[in-house]
C-alpha positions as YAML, in Angstrom:
chain: A
units: angstrom
residues:
- id: 1
  name: MET
  ca: [-81.36, 5.85, 78.36]
- id: 2
  name: GLY
  ca: [-77.99, 6.70, 76.89]
- id: 3
  name: ARG
  ca: [-75.37, 8.77, 78.63]
- id: 4
  name: GLY
  ca: [-75.84, 12.53, 78.55]
- id: 5
  name: VAL
  ca: [-72.99, 15.06, 78.59]
- id: 6
  name: ALA
  ca: [-73.73, 18.78, 78.77]
- id: 7
  name: LEU
  ca: [-71.36, 21.51, 77.62]
- id: 8
  name: LEU
  ca: [-72.52, 24.51, 79.65]
- id: 9
  name: GLY
  ca: [-71.42, 28.08, 79.02]
- id: 10
  name: GLY
  ca: [-72.53, 31.60, 78.22]
- id: 11
  name: VAL
  ca: [-73.11, 32.93, 74.74]
- id: 12
  name: GLY
  ca: [-69.95, 33.21, 72.65]
- id: 13
  name: ARG
  ca: [-67.70, 31.02, 74.81]
- id: 14
  name: GLY
  ca: [-67.05, 28.48, 72.08]
- id: 15
  name: LYS
  ca: [-69.24, 25.54, 73.13]
- id: 16
  name: ARG
  ca: [-69.92, 24.52, 69.53]
- id: 17
  name: LEU
  ca: [-66.25, 24.61, 68.64]
- id: 18
  name: ILE
  ca: [-65.37, 22.51, 71.71]
- id: 19
  name: ALA
  ca: [-68.07, 19.99, 70.78]
- id: 20
  name: ALA
  ca: [-66.73, 19.80, 67.23]
- id: 21
  name: TRP
  ca: [-63.16, 19.27, 68.41]
- id: 22
  name: ALA
  ca: [-64.31, 16.57, 70.82]
- id: 23
  name: ALA
  ca: [-66.17, 14.83, 68.02]
- id: 24
  name: ARG
  ca: [-63.02, 14.93, 65.86]
- id: 25
  name: ASP
  ca: [-60.85, 13.32, 68.56]
- id: 26
  name: TYR
  ca: [-59.58, 9.95, 67.32]
- id: 27
  name: ARG
  ca: [-60.50, 8.27, 70.60]
- id: 28
  name: VAL
  ca: [-64.09, 9.45, 70.25]
- id: 29
  name: GLN
  ca: [-64.31, 8.43, 66.62]
- id: 30
  name: SER
  ca: [-62.84, 4.99, 67.30]
- id: 31
  name: LEU
  ca: [-65.35, 4.42, 70.13]
- id: 32
  name: PHE
  ca: [-68.41, 5.39, 68.09]
- id: 33
  name: ARG
  ca: [-67.86, 3.17, 65.09]
- id: 34
  name: ASP
  ca: [-71.40, 3.76, 63.76]
- id: 35
  name: GLY
  ca: [-70.86, 7.47, 63.34]
- id: 36
  name: ILE
  ca: [-71.54, 10.89, 64.78]
- id: 37
  name: ALA
  ca: [-74.79, 12.77, 64.19]
- id: 38
  name: TRP
  ca: [-74.69, 16.56, 64.56]
- id: 39
  name: LEU
  ca: [-78.23, 17.86, 65.08]
- id: 40
  name: THR
  ca: [-78.93, 21.57, 65.13]
- id: 41
  name: LEU
  ca: [-81.64, 24.07, 64.31]
- id: 42
  name: SER
  ca: [-79.18, 26.74, 63.23]
- id: 43
  name: THR
  ca: [-75.90, 26.01, 61.44]
- id: 44
  name: PRO
  ca: [-73.72, 22.95, 60.80]
- id: 45
  name: PRO
  ca: [-70.65, 22.25, 62.95]
- id: 46
  name: PRO
  ca: [-67.77, 24.74, 62.64]
- id: 47
  name: LEU
  ca: [-65.37, 21.93, 61.68]
- id: 48
  name: PRO
  ca: [-65.78, 18.84, 59.49]
- id: 49
  name: LEU
  ca: [-66.17, 15.88, 61.83]
- id: 50
  name: SER
  ca: [-65.27, 12.71, 59.91]
- id: 51
  name: HIS
  ca: [-66.19, 10.56, 56.95]
- id: 52
  name: SER
  ca: [-68.62, 8.64, 59.18]
- id: 53
  name: SER
  ca: [-70.37, 11.78, 60.36]
- id: 54
  name: SER
  ca: [-73.35, 13.33, 58.70]
- id: 55
  name: PRO
  ca: [-74.12, 16.86, 59.95]
- id: 56
  name: ALA
  ca: [-77.66, 17.90, 59.24]
- id: 57
  name: SER
  ca: [-78.14, 20.75, 56.80]
- id: 58
  name: PRO
  ca: [-79.29, 24.03, 58.34]
- id: 59
  name: SER
  ca: [-83.06, 23.99, 58.36]
- id: 60
  name: ARG
  ca: [-86.13, 24.54, 60.46]
- id: 61
  name: ARG
  ca: [-86.60, 20.80, 60.91]
- id: 62
  name: GLY
  ca: [-86.57, 19.54, 64.45]
- id: 63
  name: ALA
  ca: [-83.76, 17.46, 65.91]
- id: 64
  name: VAL
  ca: [-85.88, 14.29, 65.84]
- id: 65
  name: ALA
  ca: [-86.57, 14.70, 62.11]
- id: 66
  name: GLN
  ca: [-82.88, 15.33, 61.47]
- id: 67
  name: LEU
  ca: [-81.92, 12.22, 63.46]
- id: 68
  name: MET
  ca: [-84.40, 10.01, 61.62]
- id: 69
  name: THR
  ca: [-82.94, 11.23, 58.32]
- id: 70
  name: TRP
  ca: [-79.42, 10.44, 59.57]
- id: 71
  name: LEU
  ca: [-80.64, 6.96, 60.50]
- id: 72
  name: SER
  ca: [-82.31, 6.55, 57.07]
- id: 73
  name: ALA
  ca: [-85.58, 5.92, 58.90]
- id: 74
  name: PRO
  ca: [-89.08, 7.29, 58.15]
- id: 75
  name: GLU
  ca: [-89.84, 10.57, 59.89]
- id: 76
  name: LEU
  ca: [-92.23, 10.52, 62.83]
- id: 77
  name: PRO
  ca: [-95.66, 12.07, 62.32]
- id: 78
  name: PRO
  ca: [-95.84, 15.65, 63.68]
- id: 79
  name: THR
  ca: [-98.50, 14.54, 66.17]
- id: 80
  name: HIS
  ca: [-95.90, 12.33, 67.86]
- id: 81
  name: THR
  ca: [-93.40, 15.09, 68.58]
- id: 82
  name: SER
  ca: [-95.60, 18.16, 69.08]
- id: 83
  name: LEU
  ca: [-96.24, 19.01, 72.71]
- id: 84
  name: LYS
  ca: [-99.50, 20.66, 71.62]
- id: 85
  name: SER
  ca: [-101.01, 17.46, 70.23]
- id: 86
  name: ALA
  ca: [-103.78, 15.59, 71.96]
- id: 87
  name: HIS
  ca: [-102.84, 12.66, 74.22]
- id: 88
  name: THR
  ca: [-99.33, 14.06, 74.52]
- id: 89
  name: ASN
  ca: [-98.05, 11.40, 76.94]
- id: 90
  name: ASP
  ca: [-99.21, 8.48, 74.80]
- id: 91
  name: ARG
  ca: [-97.83, 10.03, 71.64]
- id: 92
  name: ARG
  ca: [-94.55, 10.81, 73.34]
- id: 93
  name: SER
  ca: [-94.14, 7.25, 74.58]
- id: 94
  name: GLU
  ca: [-94.84, 5.96, 71.09]
- id: 95
  name: ALA
  ca: [-92.31, 8.43, 69.63]
- id: 96
  name: VAL
  ca: [-89.66, 7.28, 72.10]
- id: 97
  name: GLY
  ca: [-90.34, 3.68, 71.11]
- id: 98
  name: LEU
  ca: [-90.04, 4.42, 67.39]
- id: 99
  name: LEU
  ca: [-86.82, 6.35, 67.93]
- id: 100
  name: ARG
  ca: [-85.40, 3.58, 70.09]
- id: 101
  name: ALA
  ca: [-86.19, 1.01, 67.41]
- id: 102
  name: ALA
  ca: [-84.54, 3.16, 64.73]
- id: 103
  name: LEU
  ca: [-81.40, 3.66, 66.84]
- id: 104
  name: GLY
  ca: [-81.19, 0.01, 67.79]
- id: 105
  name: ARG
  ca: [-77.84, -0.90, 69.32]
- id: 106
  name: ARG
  ca: [-75.81, 1.46, 67.16]
- id: 107
  name: ARG
  ca: [-72.70, 2.73, 68.87]
- id: 108
  name: CYS
  ca: [-72.97, 6.40, 67.98]
- id: 109
  name: LEU
  ca: [-72.49, 9.90, 69.34]
- id: 110
  name: ILE
  ca: [-75.39, 12.32, 68.96]
- id: 111
  name: VAL
  ca: [-74.53, 16.01, 69.27]
- id: 112
  name: LEU
  ca: [-77.47, 18.29, 70.08]
- id: 113
  name: ASP
  ca: [-76.33, 21.86, 69.51]
- id: 114
  name: GLY
  ca: [-78.02, 24.81, 71.21]
- id: 115
  name: VAL
  ca: [-80.49, 23.05, 73.51]
- id: 116
  name: GLU
  ca: [-82.71, 25.43, 75.49]
- id: 117
  name: SER
  ca: [-85.08, 22.89, 77.01]
- id: 118
  name: LEU
  ca: [-85.50, 19.14, 77.43]
- id: 119
  name: ASP
  ca: [-89.26, 19.34, 76.98]
- id: 120
  name: GLY
  ca: [-89.16, 18.76, 73.23]
- id: 121
  name: ASP
  ca: [-86.94, 16.88, 70.79]
- id: 122
  name: ALA
  ca: [-83.85, 16.82, 73.02]
- id: 123
  name: GLY
  ca: [-85.75, 15.04, 75.78]
- id: 124
  name: LEU
  ca: [-87.21, 12.54, 73.34]
- id: 125
  name: ILE
  ca: [-83.78, 11.68, 71.97]
- id: 126
  name: LEU
  ca: [-82.25, 11.31, 75.44]
- id: 127
  name: ASP
  ca: [-85.04, 8.98, 76.53]
- id: 128
  name: ALA
  ca: [-84.76, 6.88, 73.36]
- id: 129
  name: CYS
  ca: [-81.02, 6.28, 73.47]
- id: 130
  name: ALA
  ca: [-79.54, 2.95, 74.52]
- id: 131
  name: PRO
  ca: [-76.46, 2.56, 76.76]
- id: 132
  name: GLU
  ca: [-74.28, 2.26, 73.63]
- id: 133
  name: GLN
  ca: [-75.21, 5.81, 72.64]
- id: 134
  name: VAL
  ca: [-74.00, 9.12, 74.07]
- id: 135
  name: VAL
  ca: [-75.77, 12.46, 73.67]
- id: 136
  name: LEU
  ca: [-73.53, 15.54, 73.81]
- id: 137
  name: ILE
  ca: [-75.53, 18.71, 74.39]
- id: 138
  name: THR
  ca: [-74.36, 22.30, 74.08]
- id: 139
  name: THR
  ca: [-76.41, 24.69, 76.18]
- id: 140
  name: ARG
  ca: [-76.31, 28.01, 77.94]
- id: 141
  name: SER
  ca: [-79.11, 26.91, 80.27]
- id: 142
  name: THR
  ca: [-78.13, 25.84, 83.77]
- id: 143
  name: ALA
  ca: [-81.55, 24.18, 84.08]
- id: 144
  name: VAL
  ca: [-80.81, 21.94, 81.10]
- id: 145
  name: ALA
  ca: [-77.35, 21.07, 82.44]
- id: 146
  name: SER
  ca: [-78.80, 20.28, 85.88]
- id: 147
  name: ALA
  ca: [-81.45, 18.05, 84.31]
- id: 148
  name: ILE
  ca: [-78.78, 16.18, 82.34]
- id: 149
  name: GLY
  ca: [-76.76, 15.72, 85.52]
- id: 150
  name: SER
  ca: [-79.75, 14.24, 87.31]
- id: 151
  name: THR
  ca: [-80.43, 11.54, 84.70]
- id: 152
  name: GLY
  ca: [-77.95, 9.09, 86.19]
- id: 153
  name: SER
  ca: [-74.44, 8.44, 87.43]
- id: 154
  name: SER
  ca: [-73.13, 8.24, 83.86]
- id: 155
  name: ALA
  ca: [-74.26, 11.80, 83.08]
- id: 156
  name: SER
  ca: [-71.93, 14.75, 83.43]
- id: 157
  name: THR
  ca: [-71.66, 18.49, 82.88]
- id: 158
  name: VAL
  ca: [-68.59, 20.27, 81.54]
- id: 159
  name: SER
  ca: [-68.59, 24.01, 82.22]
- id: 160
  name: VAL
  ca: [-66.99, 26.33, 79.67]
- id: 161
  name: PRO
  ca: [-65.69, 29.24, 81.78]
- id: 162
  name: PRO
  ca: [-64.94, 32.80, 80.70]
- id: 163
  name: LEU
  ca: [-61.35, 33.66, 79.79]
- id: 164
  name: ASP
  ca: [-58.87, 34.50, 82.54]
- id: 165
  name: GLU
  ca: [-57.06, 37.85, 82.54]
- id: 166
  name: GLY
  ca: [-54.07, 36.67, 80.52]
- id: 167
  name: LYS
  ca: [-56.14, 35.06, 77.77]
- id: 168
  name: SER
  ca: [-58.48, 38.06, 77.70]
- id: 169
  name: LEU
  ca: [-55.48, 40.33, 77.16]
- id: 170
  name: ASP
  ca: [-54.13, 38.08, 74.41]
- id: 171
  name: LEU
  ca: [-57.48, 37.95, 72.60]
- id: 172
  name: LEU
  ca: [-58.06, 41.69, 72.81]
- id: 173
  name: GLY
  ca: [-54.49, 42.47, 71.74]
- id: 174
  name: SER
  ca: [-54.75, 40.21, 68.69]
- id: 175
  name: LEU
  ca: [-58.03, 41.80, 67.59]
- id: 176
  name: LEU
  ca: [-57.08, 45.46, 67.98]
- id: 177
  name: ARG
  ca: [-55.86, 47.39, 64.97]
- id: 178
  name: PRO
  ca: [-52.97, 47.82, 65.21]
- id: 179
  name: PRO
  ca: [-52.39, 44.72, 67.39]
- id: 180
  name: ARG
  ca: [-51.02, 45.29, 70.87]
- id: 181
  name: SER
  ca: [-48.95, 43.12, 73.20]
- id: 182
  name: ARG
  ca: [-50.10, 41.99, 76.64]
- id: 183
  name: ASP
  ca: [-47.67, 44.46, 78.28]
- id: 184
  name: GLU
  ca: [-48.99, 47.35, 76.19]
- id: 185
  name: LEU
  ca: [-52.55, 46.53, 77.21]
- id: 186
  name: LYS
  ca: [-51.64, 46.36, 80.88]
- id: 187
  name: ARG
  ca: [-50.29, 49.91, 80.73]
- id: 188
  name: GLY
  ca: [-53.51, 51.35, 79.32]
- id: 189
  name: ASP
  ca: [-56.06, 52.26, 81.99]
- id: 190
  name: ASP
  ca: [-58.81, 52.61, 79.38]
- id: 191
  name: LEU
  ca: [-58.29, 49.08, 78.11]
- id: 192
  name: LYS
  ca: [-58.12, 47.72, 81.65]
- id: 193
  name: ALA
  ca: [-61.54, 49.23, 82.26]
- id: 194
  name: LEU
  ca: [-62.73, 47.72, 79.01]
- id: 195
  name: LEU
  ca: [-61.59, 44.23, 79.99]
- id: 196
  name: ALA
  ca: [-63.18, 44.60, 83.42]
- id: 197
  name: VAL
  ca: [-66.54, 45.26, 81.77]
- id: 198
  name: CYS
  ca: [-66.11, 42.32, 79.40]
- id: 199
  name: SER
  ca: [-65.55, 39.92, 82.33]
- id: 200
  name: GLY
  ca: [-63.62, 37.45, 80.22]
- id: 201
  name: GLU
  ca: [-66.47, 36.84, 77.77]
- id: 202
  name: PRO
  ca: [-64.97, 36.29, 74.28]
- id: 203
  name: LEU
  ca: [-68.02, 37.67, 72.48]
- id: 204
  name: LEU
  ca: [-67.87, 40.94, 74.41]
- id: 205
  name: ILE
  ca: [-64.12, 41.23, 73.88]
- id: 206
  name: ARG
  ca: [-64.62, 40.83, 70.12]
- id: 207
  name: MET
  ca: [-67.35, 43.45, 70.09]
- id: 208
  name: ALA
  ca: [-65.28, 45.84, 72.20]
- id: 209
  name: SER
  ca: [-62.18, 45.39, 70.04]
- id: 210
  name: ALA
  ca: [-64.15, 46.42, 66.96]
- id: 211
  name: LEU
  ca: [-65.34, 49.55, 68.76]
- id: 212
  name: ALA
  ca: [-61.89, 50.36, 70.11]
- id: 213
  name: SER
  ca: [-60.40, 50.09, 66.61]
- id: 214
  name: ALA
  ca: [-62.95, 52.49, 65.11]
- id: 215
  name: PRO
  ca: [-61.39, 55.87, 64.19]
- id: 216
  name: ALA
  ca: [-64.04, 57.98, 65.95]
- id: 217
  name: SER
  ca: [-64.21, 55.98, 69.16]
- id: 218
  name: THR
  ca: [-63.39, 57.41, 72.57]
- id: 219
  name: ASP
  ca: [-62.44, 55.63, 75.78]
- id: 220
  name: ALA
  ca: [-65.80, 56.45, 77.33]
- id: 221
  name: SER
  ca: [-67.81, 55.36, 74.31]
- id: 222
  name: VAL
  ca: [-65.96, 52.05, 74.04]
- id: 223
  name: VAL
  ca: [-66.37, 51.19, 77.73]
- id: 224
  name: GLY
  ca: [-69.99, 52.34, 77.68]
- id: 225
  name: ALA
  ca: [-70.82, 50.28, 74.62]
- id: 226
  name: ALA
  ca: [-69.14, 47.23, 76.14]
- id: 227
  name: ALA
  ca: [-71.19, 47.70, 79.31]
- id: 228
  name: ALA
  ca: [-74.38, 47.90, 77.24]
- id: 229
  name: ALA
  ca: [-73.40, 44.77, 75.32]
- id: 230
  name: ALA
  ca: [-72.73, 42.97, 78.61]
- id: 231
  name: ALA
  ca: [-76.18, 43.90, 79.88]
- id: 232
  name: ILE
  ca: [-77.81, 42.69, 76.66]
- id: 233
  name: THR
  ca: [-75.97, 39.38, 76.45]
- id: 234
  name: GLY
  ca: [-76.33, 38.80, 80.17]
- id: 235
  name: GLY
  ca: [-79.99, 38.09, 79.58]
- id: 236
  name: ILE
  ca: [-79.21, 35.24, 77.18]
- id: 237
  name: GLY
  ca: [-76.03, 33.90, 78.66]
- id: 238
  name: GLY
  ca: [-75.54, 30.70, 80.63]
...
């Protein structure tokens, strides 16, 4: 099994951007001379990675299928990766073996973006990787991060925290129209209440700034809408 690293954080905290910046770091790129594979079920990385990287195109294809394409290897039959197929354990073991053979001893970084569970493709890829390979996972699931951390001493979890007060003020001030300085924001009780509701979550601050900049908005409506947004996103956050 290769080394697993989990980037853990709530929705909107910038996990994908952090993963992309890490993949662009010259030390990372020099270590993984065989390239960087960005596997996702949603959108490609927010930044170009390198000439040796090959982000998968946005599609409904699973991460295993995307990886096999990146490796220029034949795709696995659906019966090998579907958890609903008969003889799941035997098929899964065979799938891990085929993946392992395709990966070989390549020294590569595999980024799995937006992992919600290790029961499917993500788990297969982790099990198939050799020690020369590292799997970087972005997730908002503490269960996934805990599972990564329990795979061995070489595994690790990096938490992406919410913004502190100063950075929250700076973000909100830059987004408001007209922009406001940190000192101006500190003097406004309504905006203090707004930031308290947002709890340092960048996504909520962006949503709240749009509401606060609307011509017909009131202090109560902005704070109330931010509280509603916090309740909604709290159910899908890390």
